[in-house]
C-alpha distance (Angstrom), angle and dihedral (degrees) to the residues before:
residue distance angle dihedral
M1 . . .
K2 3.81 . .
K3 3.82 92.5 .
I4 3.79 93.1 54.0
L5 3.79 98.9 45.8
P6 3.85 97.3 65.7
S7 3.79 92.3 50.4
L8 3.80 91.6 47.5
Y9 3.80 89.0 48.4
F10 3.80 90.1 51.1
A11 3.78 90.6 47.8
L12 3.81 90.8 49.7
C13 3.80 90.6 53.1
A14 3.80 96.2 41.5
A15 3.80 99.6 42.5
P16 3.82 97.4 79.2
L17 3.80 90.1 46.8
A18 3.79 92.7 49.3
M19 3.77 92.5 47.8
T20 3.80 91.4 49.0
A21 3.79 92.2 47.7
N22 3.80 92.2 49.5
A23 3.80 96.2 41.8
G24 3.80 93.8 91.3
N25 3.81 96.4 39.2
S26 3.75 122.7 84.7
D27 3.79 91.2 179.0
T28 3.80 113.4 136.3
A29 3.81 92.6 -134.5
D30 3.79 91.0 57.1
Q31 3.79 91.5 48.2
S32 3.79 90.5 49.1
M33 3.78 90.8 51.4
E34 3.79 91.4 50.0
L35 3.79 89.5 48.0
A36 3.81 92.0 48.5
E37 3.80 90.1 50.5
A38 3.81 89.9 50.6
F39 3.80 91.2 53.4
D40 3.82 90.0 48.3
V41 3.81 91.4 51.7
I42 3.79 91.1 49.9
Q43 3.80 92.6 48.2
E44 3.81 92.5 48.9
Y45 3.80 91.2 47.7
R46 3.79 91.3 51.6
E47 3.81 91.2 49.2
L48 3.79 90.5 49.8
R49 3.80 90.6 48.7
E50 3.81 90.8 52.1
S51 3.80 91.8 48.0
C52 3.80 91.0 55.5
A53 3.80 89.6 76.7
I54 3.81 90.8 63.3
G55 3.78 126.3 78.9
T56 3.75 140.1 24.2
Y57 3.77 125.2 -36.1
E58 3.82 92.6 -94.7
Q59 3.82 92.6 48.0
R60 3.79 91.1 50.8
R61 3.78 90.7 46.7
R62 3.82 91.9 52.9
C63 3.79 90.0 45.9
V64 3.80 91.5 54.0
G65 3.81 88.1 51.2
E66 3.81 89.5 53.3
L67 3.80 89.4 49.2
S68 3.77 90.0 52.5
E69 3.81 91.1 53.0
A70 3.82 92.1 47.0
N71 3.80 93.9 47.0
T72 3.81 94.8 87.2
L73 3.79 92.8 53.7
Y74 3.82 90.2 45.1
R75 3.80 91.0 54.7
E76 3.82 91.3 46.9
A77 3.80 89.9 52.1
K78 3.81 90.3 50.6
D79 3.82 89.0 51.0
V80 3.83 91.6 50.8
I81 3.79 90.1 53.5
A82 3.81 93.0 45.5
K83 3.81 91.8 50.5
Q84 3.80 91.0 48.0
K85 3.80 90.9 51.8
L86 3.79 90.4 51.6
S87 3.78 94.1 48.3
T88 3.78 98.9 48.2
S89 3.76 138.4 45.7
D90 3.81 92.3 -153.2
S91 3.80 106.7 140.7
T92 3.80 93.2 -153.8
L93 3.80 90.1 75.3
A94 3.79 90.7 63.5
S95 3.80 90.3 67.9
Y96 3.83 91.1 66.3
N97 3.82 95.3 64.6
């Protein structure tokens, strides 16, 4: 749980900057990076969610609070992936479902 939280915190802070920086670029490399970051955020969120079942009552309670804070970024990452799937016919994206 402690390993995941700092990276989610970093992702929460960096996400608006990354989206702003990539807003004007239509370069495929930039879109791939944004997509890769979205998958990382989702994976870290899922790991945090699984870790919430472990520990004492207070540890689980804190973990659920962390999940609540990370939920917005998780939903944004899901939206990025959904938009990418709509805008491309690349079959490699289907393997990330």
